[in-house]
N, C-alpha and C positions, 0 to 999 in steps of 0.2 A: 485614737479614741473614737473618732467619727466613723472610721471604717468598721469598728466593732458594733456601733449602733445600727449600721446598715445590714449586718448579718441576719438578724431575725426577720427583717422585711424580705430579704432575698429567699430565705428558707421557706417562709410562708407562701410567697408567690410561686415558688417551684412546686411545692406540695399541691397547691390549688390547681396549677396548670397540669400536673401529672394526673390528678384525679379526673379532671374534665376530659383529658385526652384518652384515658383508659376507658371512661364511660362511652366516649364516642366510638372507639375501636370496637368495644363489646357490641354496641348497637349495630354497627356496620357489619360485623361478622355474622350477626343473626339475620340481617336483611339480604346480603348478597355475597355470593362467591365471586372470585375473579373470573367472570365469564368473558368470552371473546365474541365480538360481533362477527358477522360473515366477512370473509376475505373476498374482496371483489377482484375480478379480472376481465380482460377482454376475451372474445371468443377464440382468438388465435393462441391464447395462453391457457385456455381452460383445461386441456388435457394435462399439461405440466402441473398446473395448480392443483388439479384434482388428485394427481399422482402423489404430490407432496402431502396433501391433507390426508389421503388414505393411509399412507405409510406412517405418518406421524401419529394419527389416531390409533393405529393398531399397536404402536409401541408405547403409547401413552393413553391407556384405557380411560383415564379420567378426563381426557381432552375431548372436545366436541368441535373441532375446527370445521367450519362450513364454507363452501366456495359458492359465490354468487356470480353467475355469468352475466356481465353487463354489456349490452350492445355498444359497439364502438361509437355510434353517433351520440351516445350519452356521455362519452368520455369528456371530462371537464365540467360536467354539471352534476351528474348523479354519483360520480366517484369522488373519493377523497374524504368522506366523513369517517371512514374506517381505513384500514390498510388496503391499498390497491396494488395488484401485480400487473404492470404494464410495460410495453416496449417503448424505447425512446421514440419521440416524434413531437410534433407541434401540438401538444396537449397542455391544458391549463396546469395539470399537476406538475409537469416537468419544467415549464417555462416560468412558473411562479416561484421566485427565489425564496419566498417565505415558507414554502412547503418543505417538510422533512423527507429525505429520500436516501436510499442506499442501493447500490448495485448488487444484484443477487445472481446474475448470470449474463450470458450474451450469445448472440447469433453471429458467427463469423464466416464470411464467404471467402474462399481462397482459390487462387489459380494454382494448378498442379501440373507437373510435367513428368515424363518418363525419365528414369535415372540413366537410361542409355542414350539420351539425346546427344547427337554428335557435337552440339554447340554448347555443351554443359559448362565448360570453363569460362566462356564469354558470358553466359547467363548468370553464373554465380558472381562474376566480377562486376558486371554492368547492371544486371536486373532489367526489368522492363517497366517503363513509366506509363501512366495513364494516357499521356499524349501519344506515345507510340502505339499503344493498343487502339486508340481512337483512329489514328491514321490507317491502321490495319483494317479495322472493321468498316471504315467509310470508303475504302478503295478496293473494290473486288479484284482489280488487276495487280494489287500489291500484297496478295495473301502469301507472302514468303517470309522466312525467318530473317531475311535482310531488312524487312520493314520493322520488325520488332527489335533487332539488334543492329548496331553500327557495323556495316560491312556489306558484302555482295552475296550473302548466302541465298541461293536460289531454291533451296528445299522448301516445299510447301508446308504451311501450318494447318493442322487439322483441329478445329475448335469443337469441343464437346461441352455441353452444359446440362446440368440437372434441370429437368422440367418442373421447376418450382418457382412460384411467383416471387418469393423473397430473394431467391438467387438472381432472377431476371432483373428485378428492381434494383438490387445493389450493383450489379454489373453495369446497368444502364447509367446509374448515377456516377459510377467510377469513370465511365467513358464520357460523361458530360452530355448525355442525350436523354430524351424522354422515352424513346423506343429503340429496341434492339433491331439490327438488320434482320430481314426476313429470310435471307439466304446466307450460306456460308457457315451455319451453326448446326450441329447435330444434337438435338435435344434427346436426352436419355433419362432413365430412372436412376435413383440413388444406387441401386445394385449394379447397374450397367456402367456407371462412370468409372469404377475401379478397373474393370476388365478392359474398357475402351482405352484408357490411358496406359495401362500395363502393356498392352499389345502393340502400341503405336509410338515409336521413338520420336515422332514429329508432332505429337499431340500436346495440346494445352486444354486442360479441363477446368471448368468453374463449378464449384459445389460448396456445400457446407463442410467445414473442417471435419466434423464428426463422421461424414460420409466416407472419408478415407483414413480414419483414425481407429486403431485398436484401443478401445478405452481401458482395457485391462493392463496392457503393456505401455500405454502412452506413446506408441510408435506408429508411424505411418504405414500404410499397406505396402507390401513388398513391391519393389521396382517403381515406387512413386515418391516424389519429394516436392516440397513447396517451391513455387516459382518466386524468387525474390522480386519485390516491387520497389522500383526506384522512386521513392516518395517525393523527393525534392527535384526530380527530373534533371539531375546534373550529369547523367551518363555513367554513374558508377554507384556501387553499393558502399556508402560510407560506413564508418564504424557505428554511427548512430542508427543505421538502417539494417545492420547485420544481425537479424533476429531469426533467421530461417533454418538454423542447424537442426533443431528438434522442436517437438510440440510444446514443451514446457517453456523453453526460451521464447518461442514465438508468442505464446499466450501472455507472458509477462510483457513482451514488447508491445502487444496490442493494448494492454492496460495502460502503459506509461506513454502512449501516444506516438509510437513509431510505425504505425500501420495506418493506411488511409481510412479516414472515418466513414467514407461512403461504403466500405466493405464490411462493416460490422455494426450491430445494433445492440445496445445494452438493454437488459431486463432489470426493471427497478421495482422495489417495494416503496410505495409513496404514501404519505399521510399528511394531512393539513398541519398536524402538530406532532412532535416527537412522541412515540408511544410510551406509555407508562404502565399500561396494563400488563401484569406479570405473565398472563397466558399468551398475549401477543408477543412479548419480548422473548419468551421461551421458544415460541414457534419460529421467530426470525433467526434466533441463534442456531436452531436446529437446521434451518435451510442453509445457513452459511457454513455449517459443519457437515454432518452426515447427509444432509439433503442435496449436497452438491453432486453426488454420484448419479442422481436421477435426471440431471440436466442432459447428460450424454445420451441416456436412454430415450429421451424425448426430442433428440435432434439438436440440442443446444450445447454450448461450451461451458464448462465449469470455470471458476475463477482461479487465477494463480494463487498460490498459498499466501503470499504476502498481501495480496489484494483482499482475500477473505478476512485476514486479520484486521486490515484497515477498516473494513466495513463493520466488523464486530466492535471495533473501538468506538464507532459512532453510536452503536446500540448501547454500549456500556457507559456512555457519557451520562453522568448523574443529572437528572432533571429535578429541580426543587419545585414542588407544587404546594401552594398554600390554599387549603380548602376554604371556600367562601359561601357555600350553598346552605349551611346550617347555622343557626344561632350559636350553637355550642362551638363550632369552628371559629366563628367570629370572636367569641369571648376568649378562646384560647389564643388566637392571634394577637388580640389587644393585650392580654396579659403578658405574652412573650415579648411584645414590643416594650411594654412598661418595664419588664424585667431587664431587657437589654439596656434601656436608658438608665435605670437605677445602678446597674453594674458599671456602666461607663462613667457615670458621675462619681461613683465610689472610687474607681481606679484613678480618675483624674484628680480628685480631691486628695487621695493618698500621695500621689506623685508631687502635687504642689506643696503639701505639708512637708514631705521629705526633702524636697529641693530647697524649701525655705530654711529648714533647720540646718541643712548642710551647706547653705549659701551657694547652692548650685544654680546654674542657669536653666530655666525651663523653656527656653526658645528652641524649637525643633531644629534639627540639622537638615537644612535644605540643600546642602552641597551636592552637586551632581557627580555621581560615581561614574567611573569610566565604563563606557558601553562597549569597549573593544579590547582586543588583546594583541600582543606582539611577541617578539622573540624574548623580551625581558620578563614577561608575565607568565610564560608557560613554565610549569614546575618540572624540573629535571633533577631529581635527587641523586646525590653521589652514592656510589656503591652498587648501582644497578647497571646491567648491560642493556643497551637500547638497540633495537633492530629497525631497519628501514621499512618494515611492514607496520610500523607504528605500534609495536608491542615491546614489552620489556621482559627481562628475565633476571632472576636472582637465585643463586644456589644456596639452599639452606644447609644447616649443619649436618643433617642426615643424608645429604647428597641429592635430595630431590630439588627440582628447579621450579620456583614459583613464577608464573607468567601472567601478564595482564595487559591492559590497554594503556597507551601513553596519554598524558594530559593534553597534548597538542590536538589529538583527534577528537577528544570529547569536547574541546572548545569549538571545533569545527562543526560537529553534528548538533550540539545543543542537547536537550534532555533525551536520554535513552529510555524507552518504555519497556523494552524486553530484550532478552539475550537468548540465543539458541546455542546450546553447548553440546559437545560430544559426550559420550558416556565413559564412565570409569572403566579402565581396562583396554580401551581402544589404543591401537598403535598408530602413531603419526610420523610423518617425515617433515623435515624442514621445507617450508613452502606449501604444505598442504593446508586446505581450509581448516581453520582452528575453531572459530566461533563466528556468529553473525549477530550484529547489533541492529535493533529495529526501533524506529521512531514512527508511530502511527502508520504502520504498514510499509514504510520506506526502509530500506535496509542496506547495510554495507557488510561485506565479508572480510574477515581478518585472517591472515595466514600465519602459520607457526614459525617462530624464529629458531626452533630446535627440533630435533628428532627424539623420539622416545615413546614411553607408555604413560597414558594418563592414569595417575594414581588417585587423584581426588579432584572434584570440581567444587567450586564455591556455591553451595546450596543457598547461601544468603541472597545471591543475585537472582535466583528464580522467584524469590519472594519480593525483592526490592532491587530492581536493576539500577536505581538512581545512584547507588554506590559507585558505579562506573564514572559518574560525573563528579560526585562529591569527594570520593576517596579512591582514585584509580590506583594508587600505590600502596594502599593499606587494606581496608575492608573490601575494596572493589577488585581484589585479585580474582583471576578466573580459574586457573588450574594449578595443580602441583603435578609435575611430570618427572618420571624417572628417565633421565637423559640417556641417549644412546651414543652420542658423539659430541659431547659437550666441549672438550678442549679444541676440537677442530672448528666447531660452529661459532664459538665465541670470537674467533678471529675475524668474522664478518660482521661483528657488532661493535658498537662504540660505547665508551664510558661517557660520563656526563659532559666533560668539557668538549670532546669532539662532537658529541651528539648535538649540543647546543649550537655549535658552529654550523652543523649540517641543517639545523632547523631554519637558518637564514635562507637556505636554498628552498626549503619547503614552503616558506611564506611567499617567496617569489613565485613558486609553482602554483600555489593556490590563486594568487592574483592573475597569473597568466591563464589559468583555467577559467576564472570568472570572466576575463576579458574575451576569451574565445567563446564562452557560452552566452554571455550577455554583451550588449553594446556598451563600450566604456562610457559613452555619454548618456546612457539611459538612467532613468530614475532608480531602477532595480540595482544597477551597478553601484551608483553612488550611495545606495542604502546599505550595502554590505561592505563597502570599502570606504572608510571615513577619510576625509580630506586632510586631516592634520597628520601628515606623514604617512598616510596610507595604512593606518591601523585597521585591522579586520574587525568587523562586527562580531560580537559573541554569538556563537551558534549560527554561523552564516548559512548553513544548509537547512536550517529549521524552517524557513519560509518557502523553500522550493519544493516542487513536486518530485515524484519518483523518477521522472525522466532525467532530471539533473543529478540525482543521487546515482542513477545507473551510469551516467557519463563520468561522474567522479570516481566510481568504482573502476571503470575501464581505463580511464586516462590518467588517474592519479595513483590509485592503490595497486592496481594489478601489475604495473610495470616493475614492481619490486618483488613480486611473489616468487 
């Protein structure tokens, strides 16, 4: 009865709130359009910023993006009221943790060598550390490949460097010195660096990555390859440092921290608060999508695909803004607060009355739910075939095979934000890349347990990928495939009982992986492996960055593909 008495009050408040809100919106629409303040930038980024604005305005005639060139000595004081495009450095915008910022591009300096270098096998196996480079540059009598590599190689090293201040500064920081040597380096133009290294098997060149990159094919110039850098100086290129096979792999490696920080500089869009202006948001989204191609044309590197998505996720984060500048806004806010209180009181009153009538306890349940998972809590339904790629398969009555992600892996990753799937009609083989799951730009690749032709993909997942977490064996299925070799391939899969036994091994492997990645006595390690029997924390990869996800891919998932 009491709840019925509250209903007219609620309706009245809602109507009044709606009326005032609509009046405010109408007034604002007449007063202002979503204009955008000038985008500020430092002089070194003016050409890039102007190029972006010019292209964007030409494609969006209603837009009036303006670029304001701000002197570098004003950085930290004059910039930040609006969006600023700046490079990484000791500026107030980037050192102030309260500021909102996203990465929109970067400048990457690379050492390159001739593919005909006679010591190529040693170079790829061992790489060259900053320490060995420093010894080479600081000892004119040791300018031989034997200084850069362990051994007695007496062949001379010829150093070429693009005559560009950003390159010189980065290389000097890499060597741990303020100034480069005045002798022993041939300074050349961007156009000359390619021919210089191509014609000299003993050459090492330092330049911007884009100087030796074909931006259309994403391949390095003919007869040139990247010189691997031994980042941890242990005398070998470890699996964590092996990022030099191609440009895409390399750029992803730079993003996730596998390349020396002294050799690259991020370009940021920075603001004192997270932008909410629709015009600004649209412009930033364009920069992270179509605008990426103009980075290469201006001498900078675009972002890896997953990194672009991770930065877009920061833009798409909803910001709740409560207007306080007008009397009408204040009235609306107060009314909404009152409305919330009235509704809350009504709900509580209703629950108390119902509990009293039913003689139910109204004491909330404060029991602590388990924050971890183990072999006994992972769902392993009977009737499915499970593969060591952490996928499952089930043959339907019509002969097609439904495939999805197993419950174990979704417990490991935590919430999955997006899935990248293949198209209907594509032919796949067992062990081929099947789909990619993504969490805030971090990703894992899953491989096919069977061969065949994709007949159908689960379109539901493109709209709501959370079904991979909540219902991996039902609504969260990924594909239906017409199998090509079903009877042979199921011999390599397990049914529920055998698969559950195998999961015991997987739990041990996860703990071994964490022990190898983290120090067992560290706070991080104790945070993800609980002490009561070693139960794993739910979504253990959730709190880690892309570098750990990349290592998990290489050392945990890829061994079974």
